[in-house]
N, C-alpha and C positions, 0 to 999 in steps of 0.2 A: 152193765147193770140194766140198761133199758131193753136189752135183748134177753130178758129173764135170766140174767147172770150166765149166759153162754157166749162164746166167741161168735160175733155176727158172721153170717155166711157171706162170702165174697160175691157170689153170683147174683145178678140182678133179677133172675127169674123167680127167686124165692120171695113169696109174699111175707111181709113182716106179720108177726102175731099182733092183733089189735089188743090194746090194753089201756088201763087207766093209770095215771101217775098221781100219787098222793104225796105231797111234800108239806113241810112246815116252812116258816119264814126263812129259817137258815138254809134249808134246801133250795128254796126259791132264789135266794141270793147267789148260791153256788152255781145253779143251772142257768140263770138268766143271762150272764155275760157270755156263756159258752154256746148255748143252743137257742135258736129262734123257734117260734111256734111251727113254721113250716118244716124245720129240720126235725122237730119232735114228731110231727106227723109222719115224716118219711120213715121214722123208726117205729111207727105203729102206735104212737101215743095219741089216742083220739080225744081224751079228756085229761086236763091236768087241774087238780083241785087242791085247795089247802086242807090240811088234816083237820083243822078245827072249824071247818065250815059245815053247813048242813049238806050232807051228801046223800043222794038217793041210792037205794040198792040197785046194783046191776049184776044180777046173779050169774050171768054166764060169761063174765069177762075176768081175766086175771088182773090183779092190781099190784103195781110196783110201788112200795113205800120208800121214801127217801127222807128220813127225819133224824133229829137229834135224839139220843137215848135218854130223854128227860122223863121224870116221873109222870107229868101230865100227858106227854105224848104216848107213853106206854099204856097208860090208863085208857086213852082214847082208842088205841089200836085194839085193846081188850074189848072195848065196847063195840067196835066194828065187827069183831069176831062173834060176839054174842048176837049182834043183829044180822049176822050172815050177809054182809053187804056184797061180797064178791065171790067169784068162783074159786080163786086161789090167791094166796098172799105171798108176795116176795118182799121180805122185810130187809131193807138196807139202812143200817145206822151210819150216820155221818161220822160218828166217833165211836170208840169201843163201848159196847153196852155192858153194864155190870151184871154179875151173876144174879144179884137180887132181882133185877128187872126181868131178866130172862125167865126166872122162875115165876114171876107174876104173869108173864105172857103164857107160859106153859100151863099154869093152872087155869087161866081163863079159857085157853083153847080146849082143855080137858072138859071143863064145865059146859062149854058151848058145843062140844062134840065136833070141833072143827080142826082137830089135830091133822087129819090127812090133807086139809086144804093149805096148811102152811108149807109151801114148797121149799123156800130157802130163807135162811137168816144169815145176813152178812154184816161184818164190820167193814165199812168201806174206807175208813181213814181218809175222808175227803174234807176235813174240817178247815178248809181255807178256800178263798175265792180267787180264781185265776182271771186276771184282766188282760194279760198279754202272754205271748210265749215266754216272756222273761220278766213277768211281774205278777206278784200276788199280794193280796191283803187278807187279813184274818176275818174281819167282820165288817158288815156294812150297815144293815138296818137293825140287826138284832144285837142287843146287849153290847154294843160297842163302847158304851160309857165305861164298862168295867175294865176295859184294857186301853182306855184313852190316855193321852198325856196328862190330862187333868187328874184322872183317878190315881195315877202312879206318883204324881208330884204334889198331891194335896198335903197341906201341913198337918192335918189331923187324921191322916190315913192310919187305920189300925193294922197291926201285924197280920191279923187273919185275913183282912181285905186284900192286903198286898200279896199274901200267899195265894189267895184265890185268883187274883189277876195274873200272877206269874204262871200258876198252873194252867190257866186257860190259854195263855200264849204258848206254853210248852206243848200242850196237847195238840194245838194246831201245827206247830213246827214239826212235831213228831209225824203228823199226817203227811206233811210235805215230803219228808224223807222216805216214808213208807211208799209214797206214790213214786218218788224218783228211784226207789230201790237201792239207795246208796247210804252208807254211813259217813257223815262228813267229818272233817277235822274242824274243830271249833276254836275260834279266837274271840276274846272279848276284853274290854277294858276292865279295870278293877273298881270296886267300890260303888257300883250303881245298879240300877235295875237290869242292865244288860248282863252283868256278871251273874245275878241271880238266875236269869233265864238260862244262861250258858251252863251253870252248875246243874240245874234241874234237868235240862235237856240231855246233858252228858249222862246223868244218872239213869234217866228213862231209857236211853238208847242202850246203855250198858246192860240194864236188867233184861232188856228184850233180847240182846245178842246172847247173853248167858243162858237164857231159857230155851234150850235147844229144841224142845218139843214144839214150842209155839213161836219161835223166832220169825219175825217178818222179814228178816234180812238173810235168809238162807239162800242156797244156790237157786231154788225154784223161783223165788220172787225176784231174783236179780236179773231176769231177762231184760228188764227195762235198762238196768245199768251195765249190762254185760259188754257193751261195745267200748266202754272206756275202763281201763284198769285204774285210771286216775281217780282218786276220791276228791269230791268237791270240798272247797274251803268255805266254811260258813263263818261270816264275820257278823257278830251281833253287836250293834251299837246302840247307844242311848240317845234319844232325841236331844238331850241337853248338850251334846257335842256341838250342835249348831242350831241356834234359834233364829238366825237371821234368814236363812234360806226359805223356811216355811212361810215367812211373811213377804218374801220378795215378790215384786211385780214382775211378771214374766213376759216373754216375747215369742215363745214357740207355740205352734198351733194347738197341740194337745194340752199343754200346761195352761194356755190362755183359756181354752174352753172349760178347763176345770176351775180356774180362778174366777172367771167372769160369768160363765153360763152354767156353772154347777153341773159339770159332767159327772154322772154317777153310773157305775156298773156298765161302762161303755155306751151309755145312752145320754144324749144331751137334749135339753129342752130349749127351744128358741121361741121368743114371743114374736108373733107376727102382727103388725097392725091390721085391724079388720078392714075389709074393703069399703063398707058403706061410710058415707060422710057422717061425721058426728056433729051434733049441734054446736053452734059457735061457743068457744070457750070450754067445752067439755073435753076431757082427755079421750083420745081415740080408744075404743075398746080393743083390748089385745087378746088374742087367743094363742095359747102356747101349742107348739107342735114339737113332738119329740122324734128324734132320729137315732137309729142304731148305728154305732160306728164299729164295724167289726173287721176281722182280719181278711175277709174276702174283698174288701174295698181297697183296690190297689192305690187309689189316690191317697186315701188316709194312711195306708202303710208307708207310702214313700214320703209323705209330707208332714206327718204328725210331729216330727222333731224339727221342722224348718221354721226359720223366723217368719213372722206374719207377712211382711211385704212379699216375700218369695211365694208364700201360699196364695196370696191375692193374685199374684201374676200368673201362677200355674192354673188357677181356676179360670182366669180370663183366657188363657191359652187353650184349655180344654173346651171352653165354651165356643171359641171361634172355630176350632176343629170340628166340633159337633155340628155347628151351623152349616159348615160347608158340606158335610156328609148329608145333612137333611135336605139341603138345596139340590143335591145330586139326585136324591130319590124323587123329589118334587118334579125336577126337570124330566126325568125318565117317564114319570106318570103322564106328563103333558104330551110328551112325544108319542106315547102309546095311544093317546086319545085321538091322534090325527086321523082324518078320513083317508080312504084308500086311493082317491084320485091322484094324490101327490106321488109322483114317481119316487122322489127322494125319500119319502116317508117309508115306502115299501122296503127299499133296500136297507133303511136304518132299522126296520122292525126286527129282522132276524138277529142282527147284531145286538139290538137293545133288549130282545127277549132274554138273552143270556144275562145281560147286565141287570135287568129288572129282577130276574129270578134270584140272582145273588143279593141284590139290594133287599128284596123281601125277606129272604132267609136270614139276613143280618138285622132285620127289624127288632126282634126281641132284645138282641144285644144293644142295639141302638137306644131302645127305650130304657133299658137298665142304665146305660151310660148317661142318658138324659136325666134319669132320676138322681143318680149320684151327683151329677154336675149341679142340678138344682139344689140338692141338699147342701153341698159345700158352698154354693153361692149364698144360700140363706145363713149358714153358720158364720161364714167369713164376714158377711154384711153386718150380722149382729155384733160380732167381735169389733168390727170397725167402728160401729156406733159407740160402743163402750169406750174404745180407745180415744175417740175424738172428744166425747163428752167429759171423760174423766182425765184426759191428758196422760194416759197410761204410758205413752212412749217417753214422756218427760220423766215420769217416775222411774221407769225401768232404767233409763240412762243414768239418772242421778244415783240410783242404788248401785248400779254396776260400778260407777266411779268410786262410791264409798267403799264397796267391797274390795276394790283393787287399789285403794289409797291414792286415787288421783284427786286433783283439786276440782271443786265444783264451780261451774260457771254461773250458777244461780243460787242465791242464798236460801237456806231452809225457811227463814222467816218470810221471804217473798212467797214461797209455796204455801205456807200456812195461812197467810193473810189473803191469798187469792181465792175468792169464793168460786171461781170457775174451775179450779184445779182439784178435781176429784171429790170423793166423799170424806167425811171425818175419819173413816177407817183407813182410807188411803194415806191420809196425812200421818196417822198414828203409826202405820206400818213403816212409812218412810223414816220417822223419827227413831223408832226402835232400832232399825237397821243402822242408822247413823250412830246411835248410842252404843250399840254392840261393837260396831266396826271401827269406831273412831280411834285414831292412834294415840291421841292424848286423852288422859282421864279428864272428864268434864267436872268442873267444880259444881257444888250444890247450887250456887247462885246462877250459873249458866243453865243448869237443868231447869231450875224454877222459871227462869226467863222464858225458856222454850215452852214449859208447861202452861204458862199464862197464855201464850199465843195459841197453843193447842186447844186450851179450854175455850178461848174466844172463837175457835173454829168448830165448836160443839163436839170436841173429842172427849171420849170417856177415858179418864187417865188411869183407870184400874190396871190395864195391862202393863203400864209403865212401872207401877209400884212393884209388881211381881218381878219385872226384868231387872229393876234396880237391886232387888234382894238377890236375884239369881246371879247378877254380875258380881255382887259382893262375895257371894259364896264360892262360885267357881273362880279360881284365881285366873283371871282373864289376862294375866300379864303376857302369857305366851300366845294368846289366841289370835290377836290381829294378824299374825303371820300366816294363819290358816287360810284367810281369804287372800286373793291376790291373783295377779296374772289375768284378771278378767278385763272388764271394760268393754266399750263398744266403739265402733267407728261408724260415722254416718257416711253413706255414699249417696251420690245424687240419685234421685228417684228415677225409676225405670220410665222410659218415654211411653211404653205401652200403657202404663197405668195413668199417665197424665193426659193421654189423648181423651177427647170428650166421649168417645164411644164406649169407654170402659164401664163395666158394672160398678166398679169401686172408685169413688171419688176420694183419692188419697191426699188431697191438698192439705197441707198443714200437718200431716203425720210424718214423723221422721222415719227415714228408711234406715233402720239400725241393723248392723250385722254384728252378731255376738262374736267376740273373740274367744277362741278355745281356751278354757281354763278349767281346772278341777276344783270342785267344791270340797269342803272339809271331808265329807263322807267319802268322796271318790279318792281323796289323798290318802286317807287311812287305808282304804281298800287297796290302793296301789302299793303302799308300803308293805302291807301284809302279803299281797300276791307275789311281789317280787323280792320278798325278804330284804327290803332295803332297811338301812338304819334310819329311823325317823323318830325324833325325840318323843312324839306323842304316842307312838306304839311300842316303845321299848319295853314297857312292863305289862303289855297285854298278856292275858292268860292263855295258855295252850291246853286244849282238851282233846284227847283222842279216845273215843269211847271203846275202840277196839283193843287198847292197851290193857293189860291186866290190872295194873295199879294206877290209881288216880294220883297224879303228881301235881304239885302246885308250882308248875314251872312256867317260865315265859319263853323257854327255849324250844323253838320248833324242832321236833325230832325229824319230821318229814321235810327234807330239803328239796324234794322234787319240784320242778316248776309247776305252777297251778294252771290247769286248763279250764276249770270251771269254778266259779265262785258264786256264793249267794250272799248278798248284803242285806241284813235284816235290821230294821229300825224299831226299837221298842218305843212305842208312842206314835205320834203322827208322821206319816210319810207323805210325799208329794211327787207330782210328775216332774218337777224341776230336777230333783236328784236322780230320778229314774232316767231322764233324758241325758243327764250329765254322765251317767255310767254307760249308757248306750254309746254316746259319742266317744267316751274313753276307750271302749273296746274297739270301736271302728278305727280309732287312731293307733291302736297297737297291732295293726294287721300282721306285722312280722313276728310279734311276740308269742309267748306260749299261751296266753289267755285267749280262749275261744269264745267264752260266753259268761256274762254276769247276769244273775237274776236278782231283781230288787224286790224286797218284801217289807211289809210294815204291818203293825198291829191294826192300824186304821188309816185310811187315806183321807186327809182333810185338806181343803183349800184354805187360803189365807184367812178368809172370814171366819171359818169354823175354828181355826187355830187361835185367832185373835180372841174369839169368845172364850175359849178355854183359858187363855192367859188372863182375861178380864175377870173370870170367876176366881182364879187363883189370887189375883191382885186384890179383889174386893174382900177376900177372906183374910188378908193380912191386916186389914184396917179394922 
């Protein structure tokens, strides 16, 4: 698309065509985690502008538009044509543009006399946001409320609103499979939003395959999927399957950054205390610095799923390694500066010139390494501050014990009454997980007793009202069995982090190692991938859009081992489940499954999810 809808040439001698990129907010969210500004520049994009901003005419440059086919966007493009802003127009719609809007565009181009300038019009089917090679979400800043957990689970949701939400999700999922170039086999539970999405997606895929003239899944478009004859399995699940995990305090690097530092679209903001001394008693001014965490960063790629103490140790190791390299460069420089009288220096020169040349040539690499080390040092330090101030290690350990039915060594009441232990939201999250996962049903009197303690700790009880209602509705009799096998073990702290020279003062933070265990979402996926008999998935529906007839069956026709699966959550997703699936695939190295992609309609951290529960709870009262 950025190469004016042609295959980019492989040779480096070819100069890119300079162009302007015009996007709307949806397009911005899609591009921003994938391409940085320097990368856009390498592709010839000199300017990137929002569609609805005031843009000056640049008459001799082609413009690439990447926007949703909405009424107001199309009207604005028509206005651009009338004002003759650019030399030529390459229109790329994120999702399929309707006949009506195309006609509006055509008539505007006719009136403005700019028909020859419209070079290409494409439906790109890119209505989703890729965050990792194996993770996507549907919306971020734009209209995410429409497909959020809250929107789908509101008590007073109208049928028409529900339809619109489901259609929006299906439109995006359809884009995912057009991009993959494969038609999945779909499994979903019965009787919830996930089933509605599965039915609608099945219908949309079917209609497209039947329409032989315009099918997006013909042999031409299958280049992407041609290397595998295996079709992927798409498992669509409802967030209500598991409400404990989205509130869980976490312990791995990426999930912690999302929970505590609000990682968004692969960019994290860290508040840094300002340098100058602040007057006595005033809070130090803080300025936020944001960092991009992308797939070229090897440290991030290898450690985003590691427990926090391991990350801190790895950063420390990298730092020491870097310092030794830096010292080597400094030493060489001082040797080179020696006067010629010294016999020894002369003989060292020839030897050192070679060394220095190699040291200097590796300087850019060294500087990039330094930048990454500094970045991870800052992120990890910010996480460590939160862990210490809010006792997140204690929360994580307690919740892991609850989820795996071990006895707690500290009572909940102690945690609630401890003003040092976290924020009111932390306490609420802890209690909801206890409430959902406790093996015995709690009596109303018990719940009230806890509620009084929570209120005393300034907690908003609204989320609890909703969870009580939810637990009563979903027959949670079988559910506690879903969690389990988890837990943590504490191992003695690494000596490297305990010595005083370390960047990270880990005193008082538990060094917890997470035991391997599958969360409910992973268990369901595992049962469906391996065709295991698992009571929760026995009546899951089976859709195959390539079959002629729609059958209401739960019996998988296709018994082949699954090599690729996509697990999609209708409602809020999170990095904890994503990481759990990644670990699950790693653990199955000998099995048939090679890759699982995690997707969700919106990605929200525990605070955001708690807010949605609070909204639902306050509407019950």
